[in-house]
DSSP file (Angstrom, degrees, kcal/mol; ACC not computed):
  #  RESIDUE AA STRUCTURE BP1 BP2  ACC     N-H-->O    O-->H-N    N-H-->O    O-->H-N    TCO  KAPPA ALPHA  PHI   PSI    X-CA   Y-CA   Z-CA
    1    1 A M              0   0    0      0, 0.0     2,-0.4     0, 0.0     0, 0.0   0.000 360.0 360.0 360.0 137.5   10.6  160.6   92.5
    2    2 A S        -     0   0    0      2,-0.0     2,-0.6     0, 0.0     0, 0.0  -0.869 360.0-135.9-111.8 147.2   13.7  160.4   94.7
    3    3 A S        -     0   0    0     -2,-0.4     2,-0.5     2,-0.0     0, 0.0  -0.894  20.7-170.5-103.9 124.6   16.1  163.1   95.2
    4    4 A V        -     0   0    0     -2,-0.6     2,-0.5     2,-0.0    -2,-0.0  -0.950   4.7-160.0-115.5 126.6   19.7  162.1   95.1
    5    5 A T        -     0   0    0     -2,-0.5     2,-0.5     2,-0.0    -2,-0.0  -0.884   5.8-153.2-106.0 138.1   22.5  164.4   96.1
    6    6 A T        -     0   0    0     -2,-0.5     3,-0.0     3,-0.0    -2,-0.0  -0.909   6.6-145.8-110.4 137.2   25.9  163.8   94.9
    7    7 A L        -     0   0    0     -2,-0.5     3,-0.1     1,-0.1    -2,-0.0  -0.697  33.5 -92.5 -95.3 150.7   28.9  165.0   96.9
    8    8 A P        -     0   0    0      0, 0.0     2,-0.2     0, 0.0    -1,-0.1  -0.322  51.8 -97.2 -60.0 144.9   32.1  166.1   95.2
    9    9 A E        -     0   0    0      1,-0.1     2,-0.5    -3,-0.0    -3,-0.0  -0.424  35.4-125.9 -64.7 132.7   34.6  163.4   94.8
   10   10 A V        -     0   0    0     -2,-0.2     2,-0.7    -3,-0.1    -1,-0.1  -0.711  21.4-156.5 -83.0 125.9   37.2  163.4   97.5
   11   11 A H        -     0   0    0     -2,-0.5     2,-0.5     2,-0.0    -1,-0.0  -0.903   3.5-158.1-109.1 109.2   40.6  163.5   96.1
   12   12 A V        -     0   0    0     -2,-0.7     2,-0.4     0, 0.0    -2,-0.0  -0.756  11.5-171.7 -91.1 127.5   43.3  162.1   98.4
   13   13 A V        -     0   0    0     -2,-0.5    80,-0.1    80,-0.0     2,-0.0  -0.939  22.1-117.4-121.4 140.4   46.8  163.3   97.6
   14   14 A D     >  -     0   0    0     -2,-0.4     4,-2.0     1,-0.1     3,-0.2  -0.318  29.2-109.0 -75.4 163.1   50.0  162.1   99.2
   15   15 A A  H  > S+     0   0    0      1,-0.2     4,-2.6     2,-0.2     5,-0.2   0.832 115.1  56.0 -62.1 -36.3   52.2  164.4  101.3
   16   16 A D  H  > S+     0   0    0      2,-0.2     4,-2.4     1,-0.2    -1,-0.2   0.916 109.4  45.7 -64.8 -42.5   55.0  164.6   98.6
   17   17 A K  H  > S+     0   0    0     -3,-0.2     4,-2.1     2,-0.2    -1,-0.2   0.883 112.9  50.8 -67.8 -37.3   52.6  165.8   95.9
   18   18 A R  H  X S+     0   0    0     -4,-2.0     4,-1.9     2,-0.2    -2,-0.2   0.914 111.3  48.1 -65.0 -42.5   51.1  168.3   98.3
   19   19 A R  H  X S+     0   0    0     -4,-2.6     4,-2.3     1,-0.2    -2,-0.2   0.898 110.6  51.5 -63.9 -41.4   54.5  169.6   99.3
   20   20 A R  H  X S+     0   0    0     -4,-2.4     4,-2.4     1,-0.2    -1,-0.2   0.887 107.4  53.4 -62.8 -39.2   55.5  169.8   95.6
   21   21 A A  H  X S+     0   0    0     -4,-2.1     4,-2.2    72,-0.2    -1,-0.2   0.907 108.5  49.7 -62.3 -41.7   52.3  171.9   94.9
   22   22 A V  H  X S+     0   0    0     -4,-1.9     4,-2.3     1,-0.2    -2,-0.2   0.923 111.1  48.9 -63.1 -43.9   53.3  174.3   97.7
   23   23 A L  H  X S+     0   0    0     -4,-2.3     4,-2.3     1,-0.2    -2,-0.2   0.881 109.5  52.7 -64.3 -37.6   56.8  174.7   96.2
   24   24 A I  H  X S+     0   0    0     -4,-2.4     4,-2.2     2,-0.2    -1,-0.2   0.930 110.3  47.6 -61.7 -45.0   55.4  175.3   92.8
   25   25 A V  H  X S+     0   0    0     -4,-2.2     4,-1.7     2,-0.2    -2,-0.2   0.882 109.2  52.9 -68.1 -36.6   53.1  178.0   94.1
   26   26 A I  H  X S+     0   0    0     -4,-2.3     4,-1.1     1,-0.2    -1,-0.2   0.918 110.2  49.0 -62.4 -40.6   56.0  179.6   96.0
   27   27 A G  H  X S+     0   0    0     -4,-2.3     4,-1.8     1,-0.2     3,-0.3   0.877 106.1  57.8 -61.3 -37.5   57.9  179.6   92.7
   28   28 A C  H  X S+     0   0    0     -4,-2.2     4,-2.4     1,-0.2    -1,-0.2   0.855  99.3  58.0 -61.0 -35.2   54.9  181.1   91.1
   29   29 A T  H  X S+     0   0    0     -4,-1.7     4,-2.0     1,-0.2    -1,-0.2   0.861 104.8  50.8 -66.1 -32.5   55.1  184.0   93.5
   30   30 A L  H  X S+     0   0    0     -4,-1.1     4,-2.4    -3,-0.3    -1,-0.2   0.882 108.2  52.6 -68.5 -37.4   58.6  184.7   92.2
   31   31 A I  H  X S+     0   0    0     -4,-1.8     4,-2.8     2,-0.2    -2,-0.2   0.908 107.3  52.3 -62.4 -41.6   57.2  184.6   88.7
   32   32 A I  H  X S+     0   0    0     -4,-2.4     4,-2.7     2,-0.2     5,-0.2   0.926 109.1  50.0 -59.8 -44.7   54.6  187.2   89.7
   33   33 A G  H  X S+     0   0    0     -4,-2.0     4,-2.2     1,-0.2    -2,-0.2   0.923 112.3  46.5 -59.9 -45.0   57.4  189.4   91.1
   34   34 A A  H  X S+     0   0    0     -4,-2.4     4,-2.4     2,-0.2    -1,-0.2   0.899 112.0  51.6 -64.3 -40.2   59.4  189.2   87.9
   35   35 A A  H  X S+     0   0    0     -4,-2.8     4,-2.5     1,-0.2    -2,-0.2   0.927 110.4  47.9 -62.6 -45.2   56.2  189.8   85.8
   36   36 A Q  H  X S+     0   0    0     -4,-2.7     4,-2.5     2,-0.2     5,-0.2   0.888 109.9  53.2 -64.2 -38.5   55.4  193.0   87.8
   37   37 A Y  H  X S+     0   0    0     -4,-2.2     4,-2.7    -5,-0.2    -2,-0.2   0.948 111.6  45.4 -59.0 -48.6   59.0  194.2   87.5
   38   38 A L  H  X S+     0   0    0     -4,-2.4     4,-2.6     1,-0.2    -2,-0.2   0.894 112.6  50.1 -64.4 -40.2   58.8  193.8   83.7
   39   39 A I  H  X S+     0   0    0     -4,-2.5     4,-2.4     2,-0.2    -1,-0.2   0.916 113.1  46.4 -65.5 -42.1   55.4  195.5   83.5
   40   40 A K  H  X S+     0   0    0     -4,-2.5     4,-2.5     2,-0.2    -2,-0.2   0.916 112.2  51.1 -65.2 -42.9   56.6  198.4   85.6
   41   41 A L  H  X S+     0   0    0     -4,-2.7     4,-2.0    -5,-0.2    -2,-0.2   0.931 112.9  45.7 -59.0 -46.4   59.8  198.7   83.5
   42   42 A G  H  X S+     0   0    0     -4,-2.6     4,-2.6     2,-0.2    -1,-0.2   0.878 110.3  53.6 -65.5 -38.2   57.8  198.7   80.3
   43   43 A A  H  X S+     0   0    0     -4,-2.4     4,-2.5     2,-0.2    -1,-0.2   0.901 108.2  50.4 -63.3 -40.3   55.3  201.2   81.7
   44   44 A N  H  X S+     0   0    0     -4,-2.5     4,-2.3     2,-0.2    -1,-0.2   0.901 110.4  50.1 -62.9 -40.1   58.2  203.5   82.6
   45   45 A Q  H  X S+     0   0    0     -4,-2.0     4,-2.5     2,-0.2    -2,-0.2   0.912 110.5  49.6 -64.1 -42.3   59.5  203.1   79.0
   46   46 A L  H  X S+     0   0    0     -4,-2.6     4,-3.0     1,-0.2     5,-0.2   0.920 110.2  50.5 -61.6 -43.0   56.1  204.0   77.6
   47   47 A A  H  X S+     0   0    0     -4,-2.5     4,-2.6     1,-0.2    -1,-0.2   0.906 110.9  48.7 -62.3 -41.6   55.9  207.0   79.8
   48   48 A A  H  X S+     0   0    0     -4,-2.3     4,-2.1     2,-0.2    -1,-0.2   0.911 114.1  46.2 -65.0 -42.2   59.3  208.2   78.6
   49   49 A Q  H  X S+     0   0    0     -4,-2.5     4,-1.8     2,-0.2     5,-0.2   0.931 114.7  46.7 -64.9 -45.4   58.4  207.7   75.0
   50   50 A Q  H  X>S+     0   0    0     -4,-3.0     4,-3.5     1,-0.2     5,-0.8   0.890 111.7  51.6 -64.4 -40.0   55.0  209.4   75.4
   51   51 A H  H  X5S+     0   0    0     -4,-2.6     4,-1.1    -5,-0.2    -1,-0.2   0.906 111.1  46.8 -65.4 -41.1   56.6  212.3   77.2
   52   52 A S  H  <5S+     0   0    0     -4,-2.1    -1,-0.2    -5,-0.2    -2,-0.2   0.823 122.2  36.3 -71.4 -29.0   59.2  212.9   74.5
   53   53 A V  H  <5S+     0   0    0     -4,-1.8    -2,-0.2    -5,-0.2    -3,-0.2   0.907 138.3  11.6 -87.5 -47.1   56.6  212.6   71.7
   54   54 A H  H  <5S-     0   0    0     -4,-3.5    -3,-0.2    -5,-0.2    -2,-0.2   0.518  88.7-126.8-114.0  -8.8   53.6  214.3   73.3
   55   55 A G  S  <<S+     0   0    0     -4,-1.1    -4,-0.2    -5,-0.8     2,-0.2   0.731  78.5  81.2  70.2  20.5   54.9  215.9   76.4
   56   56 A G  S    S-     0   0    0     -6,-0.7    -1,-0.2     1,-0.2    -2,-0.2  -0.660  84.3 -63.0-140.2-165.4   52.2  214.2   78.5
   57   57 A S        -     0   0    0     -2,-0.2     2,-0.3     1,-0.1    -1,-0.2  -0.285  64.7 -78.0 -83.3 171.6   51.2  211.1   80.3
   58   58 A V        -     0   0    0    -15,-0.1    -1,-0.1    -2,-0.1     2,-0.1  -0.534  47.0-136.2 -73.9 128.2   50.6  207.7   78.7
   59   59 A S     >  -     0   0    0     -2,-0.3     4,-2.2     1,-0.1     5,-0.2  -0.379  21.7-111.6 -78.2 162.8   47.2  207.5   77.1
   60   60 A L  H  > S+     0   0    0      1,-0.2     4,-2.4     2,-0.2     5,-0.2   0.893 119.6  52.8 -60.6 -40.1   44.9  204.5   77.5
   61   61 A E  H  > S+     0   0    0      1,-0.2     4,-2.7     2,-0.2    -1,-0.2   0.913 108.7  49.1 -62.9 -42.6   45.5  203.6   73.8
   62   62 A A  H  > S+     0   0    0      1,-0.2     4,-2.2     2,-0.2    -1,-0.2   0.881 110.6  51.4 -65.0 -37.5   49.2  203.8   74.2
   63   63 A A  H  X S+     0   0    0     -4,-2.2     4,-1.1     2,-0.2    -2,-0.2   0.918 111.4  46.6 -65.6 -43.0   49.1  201.5   77.3
   64   64 A V  H >X S+     0   0    0     -4,-2.4     3,-0.7     1,-0.2     4,-0.6   0.933 114.7  46.5 -64.9 -45.5   47.0  198.9   75.4
   65   65 A M  H >X S+     0   0    0     -4,-2.7     4,-2.0     1,-0.2     3,-1.0   0.854 104.7  63.3 -64.5 -33.4   49.3  199.0   72.4
   66   66 A G  H 3X S+     0   0    0     -4,-2.2     4,-2.3     1,-0.3     8,-0.4   0.810  90.6  66.0 -61.5 -30.2   52.3  198.8   74.7
   67   67 A I  H << S+     0   0    0     -4,-1.1    -1,-0.3    -3,-0.7    -2,-0.2   0.863 115.2  29.1 -58.3 -34.5   51.1  195.4   75.9
   68   68 A F  H << S+     0   0    0     -3,-1.0    -2,-0.2    -4,-0.6    -1,-0.2   0.682 128.9  37.9 -99.9 -21.4   51.8  194.1   72.4
   69   69 A T  H  < S+     0   0    0     -4,-2.0    -3,-0.2     1,-0.1    -2,-0.2   0.656  97.2  77.4-109.0 -18.5   54.6  196.4   71.2
   70   70 A N     X  -     0   0    0     -4,-2.3     4,-2.8    -5,-0.3     5,-0.3  -0.841  67.6-151.5 -96.2 117.3   56.8  196.9   74.3
   71   71 A P  H  > S+     0   0    0      0, 0.0     4,-2.5     0, 0.0     5,-0.2   0.849  93.7  51.7 -58.0 -36.8   58.9  193.7   74.9
   72   72 A A  H  > S+     0   0    0      2,-0.2     4,-2.3     1,-0.2     5,-0.1   0.945 113.6  42.8 -66.7 -46.5   59.1  194.2   78.7
   73   73 A I  H  > S+     0   0    0      2,-0.2     4,-2.3    -7,-0.2     5,-0.2   0.937 115.4  49.5 -64.4 -46.0   55.3  194.6   79.1
   74   74 A F  H  X S+     0   0    0     -4,-2.8     4,-2.0    -8,-0.4    -1,-0.2   0.919 111.7  49.0 -59.5 -44.2   54.6  191.7   76.7
   75   75 A S  H  X S+     0   0    0     -4,-2.5     4,-2.2    -5,-0.3    -1,-0.2   0.890 108.2  54.8 -63.1 -39.9   57.1  189.5   78.6
   76   76 A G  H  X S+     0   0    0     -4,-2.3     4,-1.4     1,-0.2    -1,-0.2   0.924 109.9  45.3 -59.6 -45.2   55.5  190.4   81.9
   77   77 A Y  H  X S+     0   0    0     -4,-2.3     4,-1.4     1,-0.2    -1,-0.2   0.833 109.1  56.3 -70.2 -30.7   52.1  189.3   80.7
   78   78 A C  H  X S+     0   0    0     -4,-2.0     4,-2.1    -5,-0.2    -1,-0.2   0.885 104.0  54.3 -64.6 -37.4   53.6  186.1   79.3
   79   79 A L  H  X S+     0   0    0     -4,-2.2     4,-2.8     1,-0.2    -2,-0.2   0.867 103.2  56.1 -63.9 -34.8   55.0  185.4   82.7
   80   80 A Y  H  X S+     0   0    0     -4,-1.4     4,-2.3     2,-0.2    -1,-0.2   0.877 105.7  51.7 -62.4 -35.9   51.5  185.7   84.1
   81   81 A A  H  X S+     0   0    0     -4,-1.4     4,-2.2     2,-0.2    -2,-0.2   0.919 109.7  48.6 -65.4 -42.6   50.4  183.0   81.5
   82   82 A V  H  X S+     0   0    0     -4,-2.1     4,-2.6     1,-0.2     5,-0.2   0.929 110.3  52.4 -60.9 -45.0   53.2  180.8   82.8
   83   83 A F  H  X S+     0   0    0     -4,-2.8     4,-2.7     1,-0.2    -2,-0.2   0.922 108.2  51.3 -54.6 -46.5   52.1  181.5   86.4
   84   84 A T  H  X S+     0   0    0     -4,-2.3     4,-2.3     1,-0.2    -1,-0.2   0.914 110.6  47.1 -61.2 -45.3   48.5  180.5   85.5
   85   85 A V  H  X S+     0   0    0     -4,-2.2     4,-2.1     1,-0.2    -1,-0.2   0.934 114.7  46.5 -63.2 -46.2   49.5  177.2   83.9
   86   86 A L  H  X S+     0   0    0     -4,-2.6     4,-2.5     1,-0.2    -2,-0.2   0.889 111.2  52.2 -64.5 -38.5   51.8  176.3   86.9
   87   87 A F  H  X S+     0   0    0     -4,-2.7     4,-2.3    -5,-0.2    -1,-0.2   0.907 108.5  50.1 -65.9 -41.2   49.1  177.3   89.4
   88   88 A V  H  X S+     0   0    0     -4,-2.3     4,-0.8     2,-0.2    -1,-0.2   0.917 111.4  49.9 -61.0 -42.5   46.5  175.1   87.7
   89   89 A F  H >< S+     0   0    0     -4,-2.1     3,-0.8     1,-0.2     4,-0.4   0.920 110.9  49.0 -61.4 -44.1   49.0  172.2   87.8
   90   90 A A  H >X S+     0   0    0     -4,-2.5     3,-1.6     1,-0.2     4,-0.7   0.868 102.3  62.4 -64.7 -36.9   49.7  172.8   91.5
   91   91 A L  H 3< S+     0   0    0     -4,-2.3     3,-0.3     1,-0.3    -1,-0.2   0.757  91.3  67.7 -62.2 -23.7   45.9  172.9   92.3
   92   92 A R  T << S+     0   0    0     -4,-0.8    -1,-0.3    -3,-0.8    -2,-0.2   0.805 115.0  25.8 -63.7 -27.9   45.7  169.3   91.1
   93   93 A H  T <4 S+     0   0    0     -3,-1.6     2,-0.3    -4,-0.4   -72,-0.2   0.322 116.4  60.2-122.2   6.4   47.7  168.1   94.1
   94   94 A G  S  < S-     0   0    0     -4,-0.7     2,-0.4    -3,-0.3   -76,-0.1  -0.822  83.1 -92.7-133.2 172.0   47.2  170.8   96.8
   95   95 A E    >>  -     0   0    0     -2,-0.3     4,-3.0     1,-0.1     3,-1.4  -0.717  23.2-144.1 -87.2 129.8   44.6  172.4   98.9
   96   96 A L  H 3> S+     0   0    0     -2,-0.4     4,-2.2     1,-0.3    -1,-0.1   0.883 100.7  60.0 -57.2 -40.0   43.0  175.6   97.5
   97   97 A S  H 34 S+     0   0    0      1,-0.2    -1,-0.3     2,-0.2    47,-0.0   0.654 115.7  33.9 -67.9 -14.0   42.8  177.0  101.0
   98   98 A I  H <> S+     0   0    0     -3,-1.4     4,-1.0     2,-0.1    -2,-0.2   0.793 119.2  47.3-102.0 -45.9   46.5  176.7  101.4
   99   99 A L  H  X S+     0   0    0     -4,-3.0     4,-0.7     1,-0.2     3,-0.4   0.908 107.3  53.8 -68.8 -43.7   47.8  177.4   97.9
  100  100 A Y  H >< S+     0   0    0     -4,-2.2     3,-1.4    -5,-0.3     4,-0.4   0.925 106.5  50.7 -63.7 -44.7   45.8  180.5   97.0
  101  101 A P  H >4 S+     0   0    0      0, 0.0     3,-1.6     0, 0.0    -1,-0.2   0.810  99.4  67.7 -61.5 -26.2   46.8  182.5  100.1
  102  102 A L  H >< S+     0   0    0     -4,-1.0     3,-2.3    -3,-0.4     4,-0.3   0.804  84.3  72.2 -61.3 -27.1   50.5  181.7   99.3
  103  103 A I  T X< S+     0   0    0     -3,-1.4     3,-2.4    -4,-0.7     4,-0.3   0.787  79.7  74.7 -59.7 -25.7   50.1  183.9   96.2
  104  104 A S  T X> S+     0   0    0     -3,-1.6     3,-1.2    -4,-0.4     4,-0.8   0.703  77.1  76.1 -62.3 -16.8   50.1  186.9   98.6
  105  105 A L  H <> S+     0   0    0     -3,-2.3     4,-2.0     1,-0.3    -1,-0.3   0.763  79.7  72.4 -63.0 -22.6   53.8  186.3   98.9
  106  106 A G  H <> S+     0   0    0     -3,-2.4     4,-2.4    -4,-0.3    -1,-0.3   0.865  90.7  57.3 -57.8 -35.9   54.0  187.9   95.4
  107  107 A Y  H <> S+     0   0    0     -3,-1.2     4,-2.2    -4,-0.3    -1,-0.2   0.882 104.0  52.9 -61.8 -37.8   53.2  191.2   97.2
  108  108 A V  H  X S+     0   0    0     -4,-0.8     4,-2.1    -3,-0.2    -2,-0.2   0.950 110.6  45.7 -62.6 -49.2   56.3  190.7   99.3
  109  109 A W  H  X S+     0   0    0     -4,-2.0     4,-3.0     1,-0.2     5,-0.2   0.891 111.3  53.3 -62.6 -38.8   58.5  190.2   96.3
  110  110 A V  H  X S+     0   0    0     -4,-2.4     4,-2.8     2,-0.2    -1,-0.2   0.902 108.5  49.0 -65.2 -40.8   57.0  193.2   94.5
  111  111 A V  H  X S+     0   0    0     -4,-2.2     4,-2.0     2,-0.2    -1,-0.2   0.924 114.0  46.3 -63.6 -42.8   57.7  195.5   97.5
  112  112 A I  H  X S+     0   0    0     -4,-2.1     4,-2.6     2,-0.2     5,-0.2   0.926 113.6  48.2 -65.6 -44.4   61.3  194.2   97.7
  113  113 A I  H  X>S+     0   0    0     -4,-3.0     4,-3.0     1,-0.2     5,-0.9   0.913 109.9  53.3 -61.7 -42.7   61.7  194.6   93.9
  114  114 A G  H  X5S+     0   0    0     -4,-2.8     6,-2.3    -5,-0.2     4,-0.9   0.906 112.5  44.2 -58.9 -41.8   60.3  198.1   94.0
  115  115 A A  H  <5S+     0   0    0     -4,-2.0     4,-0.4     4,-0.2    -2,-0.2   0.916 122.9  35.6 -69.5 -43.0   62.7  199.1   96.7
  116  116 A V  H  <5S+     0   0    0     -4,-2.6    -2,-0.2    -5,-0.2    -3,-0.2   0.951 128.3  29.7 -78.5 -50.5   65.8  197.5   95.0
  117  117 A A  H  <5S+     0   0    0     -4,-3.0    -3,-0.2    -5,-0.2    -2,-0.1   0.837 133.5  28.0 -83.6 -33.8   65.1  198.0   91.3
  118  118 A F  S  <<S-     0   0    0     -4,-0.9    -1,-0.2    -5,-0.9    -3,-0.2   0.326  98.7-123.4-113.4   6.9   63.1  201.2   91.3
  119  119 A H        +     0   0    0     -4,-0.4    -4,-0.2    -6,-0.3     2,-0.2   0.831  48.0 169.9  54.9  36.8   64.5  202.8   94.5
  120  120 A E        -     0   0    0     -6,-2.3    -1,-0.2    -7,-0.1     2,-0.1  -0.515  42.7 -92.5 -75.9 148.6   61.0  203.1   96.0
  121  121 A A        -     0   0    0     -2,-0.2     2,-0.6     1,-0.1    -1,-0.1  -0.360  31.9-154.4 -67.0 134.9   60.9  204.1   99.6
  122  122 A M        +     0   0    0     -7,-0.1    -1,-0.1    -2,-0.1   -10,-0.0  -0.959  25.6 170.9-107.0 121.2   60.9  201.3  102.2
  123  123 A N     >  -     0   0    0     -2,-0.6     4,-2.3     1,-0.0     3,-0.3  -0.756  49.2 -93.8-126.9 172.9   59.2  202.5  105.4
  124  124 A P  H  > S+     0   0    0      0, 0.0     4,-2.4     0, 0.0     5,-0.2   0.831 121.9  55.5 -58.2 -33.3   58.0  200.9  108.7
  125  125 A L  H  > S+     0   0    0      2,-0.2     4,-2.3     1,-0.2     5,-0.1   0.912 108.6  46.8 -67.3 -40.5   54.5  200.6  107.3
  126  126 A K  H  > S+     0   0    0     -3,-0.3     4,-2.4     2,-0.2    -1,-0.2   0.913 112.7  50.0 -65.4 -41.2   55.6  198.6  104.3
  127  127 A L  H  X S+     0   0    0     -4,-2.3     4,-2.4     2,-0.2    -2,-0.2   0.900 110.6  49.9 -63.0 -39.7   57.8  196.4  106.6
  128  128 A A  H  X S+     0   0    0     -4,-2.4     4,-2.5    -5,-0.2    -2,-0.2   0.901 109.3  52.1 -64.7 -40.4   54.8  195.9  108.9
  129  129 A G  H  X S+     0   0    0     -4,-2.3     4,-2.4     2,-0.2    -2,-0.2   0.912 109.4  49.0 -61.5 -43.0   52.7  194.9  105.9
  130  130 A I  H  X S+     0   0    0     -4,-2.4     4,-2.7     1,-0.2    -2,-0.2   0.925 111.4  50.1 -61.4 -44.4   55.3  192.4  104.8
  131  131 A A  H  X S+     0   0    0     -4,-2.4     4,-2.5     1,-0.2    -2,-0.2   0.897 110.3  49.7 -62.0 -40.5   55.4  191.0  108.3
  132  132 A I  H  X S+     0   0    0     -4,-2.5     4,-2.7     2,-0.2    -1,-0.2   0.913 111.4  48.8 -65.5 -42.7   51.6  190.7  108.4
  133  133 A I  H  X S+     0   0    0     -4,-2.4     4,-2.6     2,-0.2     5,-0.2   0.944 112.9  47.5 -61.1 -47.6   51.5  188.9  105.0
  134  134 A M  H  X S+     0   0    0     -4,-2.7     4,-2.2     1,-0.2    -2,-0.2   0.905 112.8  49.0 -61.2 -41.6   54.3  186.5  106.1
  135  135 A A  H  X S+     0   0    0     -4,-2.5     4,-2.7    -5,-0.2    -1,-0.2   0.912 111.1  50.3 -64.7 -41.9   52.5  185.8  109.4
  136  136 A G  H  X S+     0   0    0     -4,-2.7     4,-2.5     2,-0.2     5,-0.2   0.917 110.9  47.7 -62.7 -44.0   49.2  185.2  107.7
  137  137 A V  H  X S+     0   0    0     -4,-2.6     4,-2.4     2,-0.2    -1,-0.2   0.903 113.0  50.0 -63.5 -40.4   50.7  182.7  105.2
  138  138 A T  H  X S+     0   0    0     -4,-2.2     4,-2.4    -5,-0.2    -2,-0.2   0.929 110.9  48.1 -63.3 -46.2   52.4  181.0  108.1
  139  139 A V  H  X S+     0   0    0     -4,-2.7     4,-1.7     1,-0.2    -2,-0.2   0.923 113.5  47.2 -61.9 -44.9   49.2  180.7  110.2
  140  140 A L  H  X S+     0   0    0     -4,-2.5     4,-0.5     1,-0.2    -1,-0.2   0.897 111.5  51.6 -64.0 -39.2   47.3  179.4  107.2
  141  141 A G  H >< S+     0   0    0     -4,-2.4     3,-1.0     1,-0.2     4,-0.3   0.892 109.3  49.3 -64.0 -40.4   50.1  176.9  106.4
  142  142 A R  H >< S+     0   0    0     -4,-2.4     3,-1.2     1,-0.2    -1,-0.2   0.812 101.9  64.6 -66.9 -30.5   50.0  175.6  110.0
  143  143 A G  H 3< S+     0   0    0     -4,-1.7    -1,-0.2     1,-0.2    -2,-0.2   0.684  97.0  56.5 -67.8 -17.0   46.3  175.2  109.8
  144  144 A S  T << S+     0   0    0     -3,-1.0    -1,-0.2    -4,-0.5    -2,-0.2   0.590  76.5 118.0 -91.4  -9.6   46.6  172.6  107.1
  145  145 A A    <         0   0    0     -3,-1.2    -3,-0.0    -4,-0.3    -4,-0.0  -0.335 360.0 360.0 -61.4 133.1   48.9  170.3  109.2
  146  146 A K              0   0    0     -2,-0.0    -1,-0.2     0, 0.0    -3,-0.0   0.388 360.0 360.0-116.8 360.0   47.1  167.0  109.8
């Protein structure tokens, strides 16, 4: 008996397709930000409804039902589905080790959206976190240069 090992097929992608994959994933991070905005907006609406009806916080059941009955929450999760499809498409032409870390840019957009749309406090620690994320994405991106 002989043992034969097979190596994964090497998929060579041209630079234009790789660049397009990166741009798609950067667009995906904006979709993540929009999705999080909508989910937070819907959660606030659920909390207001629950408070006026029951005088308390949102129950787990109300949160689950809100996914299907609150248009903002439902739209947010639909955007996550769009993100998933686009990310799978981008993975066909890009490097996982570059594309996946780019998703962390979604955290940057969410912090900015939180500050602008929901008037959440922006402090030096949050700014430092954004800078660290941006630096990490930059370093990883430079690491792929051939």
